[in-house]
VMD Tcl script that draws the C-alpha trace (Angstrom):
set ca {
  {98.57 116.87 80.83}
  {97.75 120.10 82.44}
  {101.25 121.10 83.72}
  {104.42 122.19 82.07}
  {107.69 120.15 81.93}
  {109.12 122.45 84.61}
  {106.17 121.36 86.97}
  {107.18 117.73 86.54}
  {110.84 118.67 87.22}
  {109.77 120.46 90.42}
  {107.74 117.29 91.39}
  {110.91 115.33 91.10}
  {112.93 117.71 93.35}
  {116.25 117.41 91.36}
  {118.20 119.75 93.80}
  {117.34 117.53 96.67}
  {118.11 114.41 94.73}
  {121.63 115.63 93.92}
  {122.54 114.89 97.41}
  {120.97 111.36 97.03}
  {123.07 110.77 93.99}
  {126.19 112.11 95.56}
  {126.03 109.95 98.60}
  {125.28 106.96 96.42}
  {128.31 107.74 94.26}
  {130.40 108.04 97.45}
  {129.24 104.66 98.70}
  {130.00 103.18 95.33}
  {133.54 104.53 95.33}
  {134.30 103.57 98.94}
  {133.35 99.99 98.00}
  {134.90 99.83 94.58}
  {138.08 98.81 93.10}
  {140.70 101.36 91.81}
  {138.94 101.31 88.40}
  {135.21 101.68 88.32}
  {132.84 99.57 86.17}
  {131.45 102.63 84.27}
  {128.48 100.67 82.92}
  {127.33 99.51 86.37}
  {127.96 102.94 87.83}
  {125.84 104.49 85.16}
  {123.01 102.03 85.82}
  {123.36 102.66 89.66}
  {123.21 106.48 89.40}
  {120.32 106.48 86.83}
  {118.35 104.00 88.83}
  {118.86 105.75 92.13}
  {117.90 109.11 90.53}
  {114.60 107.66 89.17}
  {113.76 106.11 92.43}
  {114.51 109.25 94.45}
  {112.55 111.33 91.94}
  {109.54 108.94 92.23}
  {109.70 109.16 96.11}
  {109.76 112.95 95.96}
  {106.72 112.92 93.69}
  {104.84 110.63 95.91}
  {105.70 112.70 98.93}
  {104.28 115.85 97.36}
  {101.14 113.85 96.19}
  {100.46 112.74 99.75}
  {101.04 116.25 101.13}
  {98.92 118.41 98.77}
  {96.89 119.95 101.53}
  {99.75 120.53 103.88}
  {101.90 122.07 101.17}
  {99.10 124.48 100.43}
  {99.09 125.79 103.98}
  {102.87 126.61 104.07}
  {104.30 129.59 102.51}
  {107.55 127.94 101.25}
  {105.52 125.14 99.52}
  {102.20 126.59 98.46}
  {103.53 127.54 94.99}
  {104.48 123.73 94.21}
  {102.60 122.37 91.17}
  {100.03 120.25 93.03}
  {98.76 122.69 95.70}
  {98.86 125.47 93.02}
  {96.71 123.30 90.73}
  {99.07 123.15 87.82}
  {99.17 119.34 87.99}
  {96.43 117.01 88.92}
  {96.73 114.25 91.47}
  {96.28 111.61 88.83}
  {99.10 113.03 86.71}
  {101.40 113.18 89.74}
  {100.57 109.59 90.65}
  {101.33 108.20 87.22}
  {104.55 110.26 87.09}
  {105.67 109.02 90.48}
  {104.80 105.38 89.74}
  {106.53 105.24 86.37}
  {109.68 106.88 87.80}
  {109.84 104.49 90.81}
  {109.18 101.32 88.87}
  {111.64 102.26 86.11}
  {114.30 103.06 88.76}
  {113.94 99.75 90.58}
  {113.93 97.85 87.19}
  {117.02 99.69 86.16}
  {118.82 98.64 89.34}
  {117.52 95.07 89.26}
  {118.45 94.43 85.67}
  {121.49 96.67 85.24}
  {123.11 96.17 88.73}
  {121.87 93.44 91.05}
  {118.86 92.52 93.08}
  {120.28 93.59 96.44}
  {120.80 97.08 95.15}
  {117.21 97.16 93.76}
  {116.02 95.99 97.10}
  {117.79 98.66 99.08}
  {116.35 101.37 96.75}
  {112.83 99.75 97.14}
  {113.37 99.90 100.99}
  {114.29 103.63 100.57}
  {111.16 104.34 98.62}
  {108.87 102.40 100.93}
  {110.28 103.82 104.29}
  {109.89 107.30 102.83}
  {106.45 107.01 101.39}
  {104.75 104.40 103.51}
  {106.10 105.17 106.84}
  {107.84 108.57 107.04}
  {105.38 110.74 105.08}
  {102.20 109.56 106.89}
  {103.96 109.77 110.18}
  {104.80 113.43 109.80}
  {101.19 114.23 110.56}
  {101.16 112.06 113.68}
  {104.34 112.28 115.63}
  {107.64 114.17 116.04}
  {109.22 110.77 115.93}
  {108.74 110.91 112.13}
  {111.96 112.90 111.88}
  {113.87 109.86 113.10}
  {111.97 107.58 110.74}
  {112.65 109.97 107.90}
  {116.42 109.77 108.49}
  {116.39 106.06 107.59}
  {115.65 106.53 103.89}
  {117.89 109.55 103.80}
  {120.80 107.38 105.03}
  {120.29 104.45 102.57}
  {121.73 105.87 99.38}
  {125.45 105.13 100.37}
  {124.35 101.60 100.93}
  {122.85 101.49 97.50}
  {126.23 102.45 96.06}
  {127.95 99.88 98.28}
  {125.62 97.06 97.31}
  {126.07 97.93 93.59}
  {129.87 97.02 93.89}
  {129.98 94.42 96.62}
  {126.49 92.89 96.48}
  {126.51 92.80 100.26}
  {125.82 95.02 103.23}
  {128.86 94.63 105.31}
  {129.85 96.61 108.53}
  {131.48 99.26 106.27}
  {128.21 99.81 104.64}
  {126.39 100.12 107.87}
  {128.99 102.66 109.02}
  {128.35 104.86 106.04}
  {124.54 104.54 106.77}
  {125.12 105.50 110.46}
  {127.13 108.57 109.57}
  {124.45 110.01 107.27}
  {121.69 108.94 109.67}
  {123.24 110.78 112.58}
  {124.11 113.85 110.48}
  {120.58 114.18 109.34}
  {119.08 114.68 112.77}
  {120.71 118.04 113.63}
  {120.22 119.04 109.98}
  {116.48 118.33 110.08}
  {116.01 119.74 113.62}
  {117.62 123.07 112.62}
  {115.23 123.25 109.62}
  {112.22 122.38 111.74}
  {113.15 125.16 114.26}
  {113.68 127.83 111.44}
  {110.29 126.89 109.90}
  {108.34 125.91 112.90}
  {105.48 128.41 112.37}
  {105.03 126.96 108.80}
  {104.97 123.47 110.20}
  {102.56 124.46 112.94}
  {100.21 126.08 110.42}
  {100.33 122.77 108.34}
  {99.61 120.62 111.27}
  {103.00 118.91 111.43}
  {103.76 117.94 115.10}
  {107.41 118.32 114.84}
  {109.50 118.73 117.99}
  {109.73 122.57 117.85}
  {105.93 122.71 117.36}
  {104.90 120.38 120.23}
  {107.57 121.81 122.55}
  {107.90 125.43 121.62}
  {110.60 126.33 124.24}
  {113.06 124.32 122.10}
  {114.78 122.53 124.92}
  {114.05 119.06 123.55}
  {114.91 120.20 120.06}
  {118.33 121.53 121.10}
  {119.10 118.63 123.30}
  {118.38 116.02 120.57}
  {120.45 118.01 117.94}
  {123.25 118.01 120.52}
  {122.88 114.22 121.32}
  {122.98 113.15 117.57}
  {125.88 115.52 116.80}
  {127.83 114.08 119.80}
  {127.12 110.51 118.60}
  {128.39 111.46 115.16}
  {131.85 112.33 116.49}
  {133.04 108.77 117.21}
  {131.10 107.26 114.31}
  {132.62 109.61 111.86}
  {136.07 108.23 112.95}
  {134.96 104.61 112.43}
  {136.01 104.37 108.77}
  {139.58 104.56 109.90}
  {139.03 101.96 112.64}
  {137.77 99.49 110.05}
  {140.60 100.39 107.68}
  {138.47 102.05 105.01}
  {140.50 105.26 105.40}
  {143.83 106.39 106.68}
  {145.10 108.79 109.45}
  {144.54 111.95 107.29}
  {140.90 111.29 107.22}
  {140.89 110.50 110.91}
  {142.39 113.93 111.69}
  {140.18 115.82 109.29}
  {137.07 114.07 110.34}
  {137.87 114.75 113.96}
  {138.15 118.48 113.29}
  {134.99 118.63 111.26}
  {132.91 116.65 113.65}
  {134.01 118.66 116.66}
  {133.21 121.91 114.79}
  {129.73 120.53 113.92}
  {129.26 119.57 117.54}
  {130.15 123.11 118.51}
  {127.41 124.49 116.36}
  {124.89 121.99 117.92}
  {125.99 123.05 121.45}
  {125.52 126.65 120.47}
  {122.05 125.98 119.08}
  {120.98 123.92 122.16}
  {122.14 126.80 124.44}
  {120.64 129.66 122.49}
  {117.73 128.07 120.62}
  {117.42 131.03 118.33}
  {116.82 131.15 114.67}
  {120.32 132.58 113.95}
  {121.89 129.66 115.81}
  {119.57 127.20 113.93}
  {120.57 128.75 110.67}
  {124.34 128.36 111.52}
  {123.80 124.76 112.47}
  {121.83 124.20 109.10}
  {124.54 125.73 106.95}
  {127.12 124.06 109.05}
  {125.47 120.65 108.24}
  {125.40 121.48 104.52}
  {129.10 122.07 104.60}
  {129.97 119.11 106.99}
  {128.81 116.16 104.96}
  {130.30 116.98 101.53}
  {133.58 117.80 103.21}
  {133.54 114.46 105.19}
  {132.83 112.65 101.95}
  {135.65 114.34 100.13}
  {138.08 113.52 102.92}
  {136.87 109.93 102.94}
  {137.28 109.50 99.14}
  {140.65 111.19 99.01}
  {141.96 109.01 101.84}
  {140.41 105.66 100.89}
  {142.79 102.76 101.65}
}
mol new
graphics top color blue
foreach p $ca { graphics top sphere $p radius 0.5 }
foreach p [lrange $ca 0 end-1] q [lrange $ca 1 end] { graphics top cylinder $p $q radius 0.2 }
display resetview
């Protein structure tokens, strides 16, 4: 091995995967009985963490050249030469297979299947598409929205309408979040050859419009957990307030299309999703 243990940790993107684990945990809790099966929960979280870490490693392996062209990623282990492609490939494969096996043997086959779908859509579809089309952002939101379904499947061994609602909330939330990031780092993405929306349409009109559309669609969907009796009225009220505030940030970004307005939308998105999950968990019926 040429790299240090910290390089392998960086390859696994633990900070990013904390969100994956948190949304998986939220999906598990929303599906679960009053008392959790701690053994199954442990297998679920460990397996999900391993698969997510493997996907992150595969992503960096496939984007060595692009990462080397961007200021915020050029110091990563692969473009900096601290790890070889072979080392990263073995690391990614071992983590991914171990995670899927953990879920298949310790939880159920459906949970393992959803995790495998997350891995495949992220590495086989999303990552290659990033170099080809701005639509990759939409494709990338699919694996990002699957973790709560992993948690749900771990408990119920099904993918009911409630699970799809959780998927939809995270899917719609990701789009303003990603578009704000794309706008803030559009010069980096342009230098690396990623045809994201702010790169192919520099005036930002389409970027702002899409952020607004997805944030607007999130408002009614964020209230759906109460409609299907997953949550009570307190959640409905809180989710309404949060979603309207988030929509307001998207409206401001769509109007101004500036880096400060994109940054406010980005930080607003970071606050929005955890607060929504907390409300949902606290008011589960």
